[in-house]
C-alpha positions in Angstrom: 0.0 0.0 0.0 1.5 3.4 -0.9 2.5 5.8 1.8 1.1 9.3 2.0 3.8 11.9 1.3 3.0 13.6 4.7 3.6 10.6 6.7 6.6 9.4 4.7 8.3 12.8 5.0 7.7 12.9 8.8 9.0 9.5 9.3 12.3 10.1 7.4 13.2 13.2 9.3 14.9 13.9 12.5 16.4 10.7 13.8 14.6 8.3 11.5 15.9 10.1 8.5 19.4 8.8 9.2 18.5 5.1 8.7 20.5 4.3 5.5 21.8 0.9 4.6 25.4 2.0 4.0 25.5 2.9 7.7 24.3 -0.5 8.8 21.1 0.8 10.1 18.7 -1.6 8.5 16.7 -2.1 11.6 16.0 1.6 12.1 15.2 1.9 8.3 12.5 -0.7 8.7 11.0 1.2 11.6 11.0 4.6 9.7 9.1 3.9 6.4 10.8 5.0 3.3 10.1 8.5 2.2 8.1 9.3 -0.9 10.4 9.8 -3.9 11.1 13.4 -5.0 12.0 14.5 -8.4 13.4 17.7 -7.3 16.9 18.4 -6.0 17.8 21.9 -4.8 15.0 24.2 -5.8 15.0 27.7 -7.3 12.9 30.3 -5.6 10.2 30.2 -8.2 10.1 26.5 -8.2 9.6 26.2 -4.5 6.0 27.1 -4.8 5.4 23.9 -6.8 7.8 21.1 -5.8 6.2 18.6 -8.2 7.3 20.7 -11.2 10.9 21.1 -10.0 13.3 19.5 -12.4 16.6 21.4 -12.2 18.6 23.7 -10.0 19.3 27.4 -10.7 22.3 28.4 -12.9 25.1 30.4 -11.4 24.2 33.3 -13.5 20.8 33.5 -11.9 22.2 33.6 -8.3 20.8 37.0 -7.6 17.4 36.1 -9.1 17.3 33.1 -6.8 18.6 34.9 -3.7 16.9 35.7 -0.5 15.8 39.3 0.1 17.9 41.8 2.0 18.0 41.5 5.8 15.3 43.3 7.7 15.6 44.6 11.3 12.7 45.3 13.6 12.2 46.6 17.1 10.0 44.8 19.6 8.7 44.9 23.2 7.5 41.7 24.8 5.4 41.7 28.0 6.1 38.6 30.0 5.3 37.6 33.6 7.3 40.0 35.9 9.4 41.6 33.2 9.3 43.3 29.8 11.9 42.5 27.1 13.0 45.2 24.6 14.9 43.6 21.8 16.0 43.9 18.2 15.2 41.1 15.7 16.9 40.6 12.4 15.6 38.2 9.7 17.9 37.7 6.8 20.7 35.4 5.4 24.4 34.8 5.0 25.6 33.9 1.6 28.2 31.1 1.3 30.8 30.9 -1.5 33.1 28.1 -2.8 36.9 28.5 -3.0 36.6 30.3 -6.3 34.4 33.1 -4.8 31.3 31.8 -6.5 28.0 32.0 -4.7 26.7 28.7 -3.5 23.8 29.1 -1.0 21.9 31.6 1.1 21.5 30.4 4.7 18.5 32.0 6.4 19.0 33.3 10.0 16.7 34.8 12.6 18.6 36.7 15.3 17.3 38.3 18.5 19.5 40.7 20.5 18.4 42.3 23.9 18.6 46.0 23.8 21.0 47.8 26.0 23.2 44.7 26.8 26.9 44.8 26.9 28.0 42.8 23.8 31.4 41.9 25.4 29.8 40.0 28.3 26.4 39.2 26.8 26.2 35.5 25.7 25.0 34.6 22.2 23.6 31.1 21.4 23.4 29.5 17.9 20.5 27.1 17.6 19.8 24.5 14.9 17.6 21.4 14.6 18.3 18.0 13.0 17.0 15.7 10.4 19.0 16.2 8.3 16.3 18.4 6.7 14.6 20.1 9.7 14.5 23.8 10.1 15.1 25.6 13.4 11.5 26.4 13.9 11.1 23.5 16.4 13.6 25.1 18.9 12.6 28.6 18.1 8.8 28.3 18.3 8.7 25.4 20.7 11.4 26.3 23.3 13.7 29.2 23.2 12.5 32.1 21.0 10.5 35.2 22.2 7.3 33.8 20.7 6.0 30.4 21.1 3.4 28.0 19.4 1.8 25.5 21.8 2.7 22.1 20.5 1.3 19.9 23.3 -0.8 16.8 22.9 -4.0 18.7 22.2 -2.7 20.2 19.0 -4.1 18.9 15.7 -3.3 19.6 12.1 -6.1 22.3 12.0 -5.2 24.0 15.2 -4.8 27.8 14.6 -1.1 28.8 14.3 -1.4 31.7 16.8 1.9 32.7 18.4 2.0 33.8 21.9 4.6 35.5 24.1 7.0 32.9 25.5 7.5 33.2 29.2 10.2 30.6 29.0 12.3 32.3 26.3 16.1 32.3 26.7 16.4 35.9 25.5 16.6 37.2 29.1 20.0 35.8 29.5 21.4 35.2 26.0 21.0 36.6 22.5 19.6 34.1 20.0 20.6 33.2 16.5 18.5 30.4 14.7 20.1 28.9 11.7 18.3 27.0 8.9 20.7 24.7 6.9 20.3 24.9 3.1 17.2 23.1 2.0 15.4 23.9 5.3 13.3 27.0 6.2 13.8 29.6 3.5 17.5 28.6 2.9 18.3 27.7 -0.6 21.0 27.0 -3.2 22.0 29.8 -5.6 24.3 27.7 -7.7 23.4 24.7 -9.9 24.7 21.2 -10.4 25.3 18.1 -8.4 28.6 19.2 -7.0 27.1 22.0 -4.8 24.3 19.8 -3.7 26.6 17.0 -2.8 28.8 19.3 -0.7 26.1 20.7 1.4 24.1 17.5 1.7 26.9 15.7 3.4 28.2 15.4 7.0 31.5 17.2 6.4 30.0 19.8 4.0 27.2 20.6 6.5 29.5 20.9 9.4 31.8 23.3 7.5 28.9 25.5 6.3 27.4 25.7 9.8 30.7 26.8 11.2 31.4 29.3 8.6 27.9 30.8 9.1 28.6 31.1 12.8 31.9 32.8 12.2 30.5 35.1 9.6 27.7 36.2 11.9 30.1 36.9 14.8 32.3 39.0 12.5 29.5 40.9 10.9 27.9 41.7 14.3 31.2 42.5 16.1 30.5 39.7 18.7 33.8 37.7 18.6 34.4 38.7 22.1 31.1 37.5 23.4 30.6 34.2 25.4 29.4 31.7 22.7 27.1 28.7 23.0 25.6 26.1 20.5 22.3 24.3 20.9 21.4 21.5 18.6 18.4 19.0 18.7 18.2 15.4 17.4 20.7 15.1 14.5 22.1 18.2 16.3 23.8 15.6 18.5 25.9 14.8 15.5 26.2 18.4 14.2 27.0 20.0 17.7 30.2 18.4 18.7 31.5 18.4 15.2 30.7 22.1 14.6 32.4 23.1 17.9 35.4 21.1 16.8 35.5 23.0 13.5 35.1 26.4 15.1 37.9 25.5 17.6 40.4 24.2 15.0 39.5 25.8 11.6 37.7 29.0 12.3 39.6 30.3 15.3 36.5 30.6 17.4 36.3 29.3 20.9 32.9 28.0 22.3 31.9 28.2 26.0 29.2 25.6 26.0 27.2 23.0 24.0 23.5 22.2 24.6 22.2 19.0 23.1 18.5 18.4 23.0 17.2 14.8 22.5 20.5 13.9 20.7 21.8 10.9 18.9 25.5 10.7 19.5 26.4 7.3 18.1 24.5 5.4 15.4 26.5 2.2 16.1 24.1 1.7 19.1 21.1 1.9 16.7 22.3 -0.5 14.0 20.5 -3.7 13.2 23.1 -6.0 14.7 23.6 -4.1 17.9 22.3 -5.7 21.1 22.5 -2.2 22.8 19.6 -0.9 20.8 17.2 -3.1 22.8 18.7 -2.0 26.1 18.5 1.6 25.0 14.8 1.5 24.1 13.5 -0.6 27.1 13.3 2.1 29.7 11.4 4.5 27.4 9.0 1.7 26.4 8.4 0.9 30.1 7.9 4.7 30.7 5.1 4.7 28.1 3.5 1.8 29.7 3.6 3.2 33.2 2.5 6.6 32.1 -0.9 5.1 31.4 -1.4 4.7 35.2 -0.2 8.1 36.2 2.8 10.5 35.9 6.2 9.0 35.6 9.6 10.4 36.5 13.1 9.0 35.8 13.3 7.9 39.4 10.4 5.6 38.8 12.5 3.7 36.1 15.5 2.9 38.3 14.5 -0.8 38.3 14.2 -1.1 34.5 17.4 0.8 33.9 19.2 -1.5 36.3 17.8 -4.5 34.6 18.5 -3.1 31.1 22.2 -3.0 31.8 22.5 -6.3 33.7 20.3 -9.4 33.4 18.7 -8.2 30.2 21.9 -7.8 28.4 23.3 -11.0 29.8 20.2 -12.9 28.4 20.5 -11.1 25.0 24.1 -12.1 24.7 23.1 -15.8 25.3 21.0 -15.5 22.2 18.0 -17.4 21.0 20.0 -20.6 21.2 19.4 -20.5 24.9 15.7 -21.0 25.0 15.4 -20.6 28.8 17.2 -17.2 28.7 15.1 -16.1 25.8 11.7 -17.0 27.4 12.9 -15.4 30.7 13.8 -12.2 28.8 10.7 -12.2 26.6 8.4 -12.5 29.6 10.1 -9.8 31.6 9.9 -7.4 28.6 6.2 -8.1 28.2 5.6 -7.4 31.9 7.6 -4.1 31.7 6.2 -2.8 28.4 2.6 -4.0 28.5 3.2 -5.8 25.2 1.2 -9.2 24.9 3.5 -12.0 26.1 2.7 -14.1 23.0 4.0 -11.2 20.9 7.0 -10.6 23.0 7.9 -14.4 22.9 7.5 -14.4 19.1 10.0 -11.5 18.9 12.3 -13.2 21.5 11.9 -10.0 23.6 13.6 -8.0 21.0 11.2 -5.1 20.5 11.9 -2.7 17.7 10.2 0.7 17.8 7.7 0.0 15.0 6.6 -3.2 16.7 6.1 -1.5 20.0 4.2 1.4 18.4 1.6 -1.0 16.8 1.4 -3.6 19.5 1.1 -1.5 22.6 -2.7 -0.7 22.1 -3.5 -2.8 19.1 -6.6 -4.1 20.9 -8.2 -0.6 20.5 -6.8 0.1 17.1 -4.4 2.7 18.4 -0.6 3.3 17.8 1.9 5.2 19.9 3.9 8.1 18.7 7.5 7.7 17.8 8.8 11.1 18.9 6.5 10.8 22.0 5.4 7.3 22.8 2.9 8.6 25.4 0.7 10.1 22.7 -1.6 7.6 21.1 -3.4 7.9 17.8 -5.6 5.9 15.6 -4.1 3.3 13.3 -5.4 4.2 9.8 -5.1 0.5 8.8 -5.7 -1.6 11.8 -6.7 -4.6 9.7 -3.5 -4.6 7.7 -0.8 -7.4 8.1 1.9 -4.7 7.9 2.4 -1.3 9.3 1.0 1.7 7.5 0.8 4.4 10.1 2.5 7.8 10.7 3.4 9.4 14.0 0.6 10.7 16.0 3.0 12.8 18.1 4.5 14.6 15.1 2.2 14.5 12.0 -0.3 16.9 13.6 2.4 19.5 14.2 3.6 20.0 10.7 0.7 22.2 9.5 0.4 24.6 12.4 4.2 24.9 13.0 4.9 25.6 9.3 2.1 28.3 9.3 3.4 29.8 12.5 6.9 30.1 11.1 5.7 31.8 8.0 3.5 34.2 10.0 6.5 35.0 12.3 8.8 35.7 9.4 6.4 37.6 7.1 4.2 39.5 9.6 6.1 40.0 12.9 9.6 40.3 11.3 8.6 41.8 8.0 10.9 39.6 6.0 9.2 38.2 2.9 11.1 35.6 0.9 9.4 34.1 -2.1 8.9 30.3 -2.1 7.6 27.9 0.4 8.9 27.4 3.9 10.5 23.9 4.4 9.8 22.8 8.1 10.7 19.3 7.3 12.4 18.7 3.9 12.4 14.9 3.1 14.4 15.4 0.0 17.5 16.5 2.1 17.4 13.3 4.1 17.0 11.2 0.9 20.1 12.8 -0.7 22.3 13.1 2.3 25.8 11.6 2.1 26.9 10.3 5.4 30.4 9.6 4.0 31.6 7.0 6.5 31.5 3.8 4.4 31.0 0.8 6.8 31.6 3.0 9.9 28.3 4.2 11.4 28.1 7.9 12.1 29.0 9.2 15.6 30.1 12.4 17.3 31.5 11.0 20.5 35.0 11.3 19.1 34.6 15.0 18.6 32.8 15.3 22.0 36.0 13.9 23.7 38.2 16.1 21.6 36.5 19.4 22.3 36.3 18.7 26.0 40.0 17.9 25.8 41.0 21.1 23.9 39.1 23.4 26.2 39.1 22.3 29.9 36.4 25.0 30.6 33.9 23.9 28.0 30.5 22.9 29.6 28.1 20.4 28.0 24.4 20.1 28.8 22.7 17.0 27.4 18.9 16.6 27.7 16.3 14.0 26.8 12.6 13.0 27.1 11.4 9.9 28.9 8.9 8.9 26.2 11.2 9.5 23.2 11.3 6.4 21.1 13.3 7.9 18.3 16.3 9.0 20.3 15.8 7.0 23.6 17.3 8.8 26.6 18.9 5.6 28.0 20.8 5.2 24.8 22.3 8.6 25.4 23.1 7.7 29.0 25.0 4.6 27.9 27.1 6.7 25.5 27.8 9.4 28.1 28.8 6.8 30.6 31.7 5.8 28.3 33.3 9.3 28.6 36.5 9.4 30.8 35.8 11.0 34.2 38.7 13.3 33.6 36.7 14.9 30.7 33.1 14.6 31.9 33.1 15.0 35.6 31.6 18.3 36.5 31.5 19.4 32.9 29.0 17.1 31.3 25.5 17.1 32.7 22.6 14.9 31.6 19.0 15.7 32.5 15.9 13.8 31.5 12.4 15.4 31.5 8.9 14.1 31.3 7.9 14.3 27.5 9.1 13.0 24.2 11.6 14.0 21.6 10.3 17.6 21.8 9.9 17.3 25.6 9.8 21.1 25.8 6.2 20.9 24.5 5.4 20.2 28.2 5.2 23.4 30.2 7.0 22.2 33.2 9.8 20.6 31.2 10.2 23.7 29.0 10.7 25.8 32.2 13.0 23.3 33.7 15.1 23.3 30.4 15.3 27.1 30.6 16.5 27.0 34.2 19.3 24.5 33.3 20.5 26.6 30.4 20.4 29.8 32.4 22.5 28.2 35.2 25.0 26.9 32.6 25.6 30.4 31.4 26.0 32.1 34.7 
């Protein structure tokens, strides 16, 4: 049965977008349904209004025709509980060039600077999302920006995209620069051909571009002396450490802190042959089950975390050849996750995310979310022998969040690019070159290196209890491998109630803000 473009695009983005066979991630690829094919590659400004008609990229001679409009700066005053923020917003872009000085891409940026602050001591934070193929609207309108769109469990596709003042904005204590990589938001290519696309749609090309954009913004705005922070979500767990490394070693820019939101740091743990993937997911699946009976905190999962890294792994290693161990494991997994024991035994206790999503409440024809397993939705094909459902925790957000991003840019900030706004661009993920051959992608190497290069660098890592795309316990396992000489007192991991976008929860969003503020003091 064919997939709807909407569901296919959603499933391929953020973490699921990275499931490519050359990375050895076949199991993840099966969980994240393949995206609908796209005929277009990098799109011209005119073509962006009709992606189905896009056949070619713009020529270099048409760079100005395809370019983004000049930057626009506006003044704002935001009334919040207990304070009023006066700030300056700039919506615009930074153009990137190749070694020959030829224009390659326009990278859209939205920056907010608090009025009257001393630029020498005022922190500035650069924020980006993941995918690859996701714009920064998720962090801007969901967590840190001055305006917010509610994206909690009550939001549906037809919810009005009405922005409201964000009481939990980070603007009180840091200036904010939101970056949309090429192919996301309004960012676009201004050169033609496969060469430019292949460069930007690659791990190394993306890292280089992001680092150059950050350096160029700092130079243009005379902020080289300011304390500097980076914040990345999801695939931002790969981007973040690598961009900091590039800034330190190639751009001559030091970074004071790195904030990682629901990150994936090492895809080796998510590959089809890794036993750790089952240990990584088990606590989040258990959290989803226990949430049905009342609120759950991480402390409530101490028993399953202990089991996941002890008897569970021991029985997994014994393999299905040991029938006693397999039955013991399968029955315990069923008891923890609420999955029918017959199903758990059939799967030998090895639950992948897709199976869990469908089996958890199959009796009532409902599926769990992937980005937030605690959110349930109707299975559109409950009678099918195979899975044909989207993500009830993410699909409903695409329309209101896209509309809100356009409203913010065009109405509040008065910047009016032509073309469509790409909240989640599936073609970016489809064309992405991970460039590591048989070695799955990871950023833990760079995380170690940046901590080593700068002994004052602080790292805040966060995650959501119900996140089945980037399970928090998988992050814990990776962080536990860091040497204490690097991580002690400098790497902090906090887990909040919620899913991949745990900041949709009011209390979790406030708690995240408090952690970030404390980090920057």
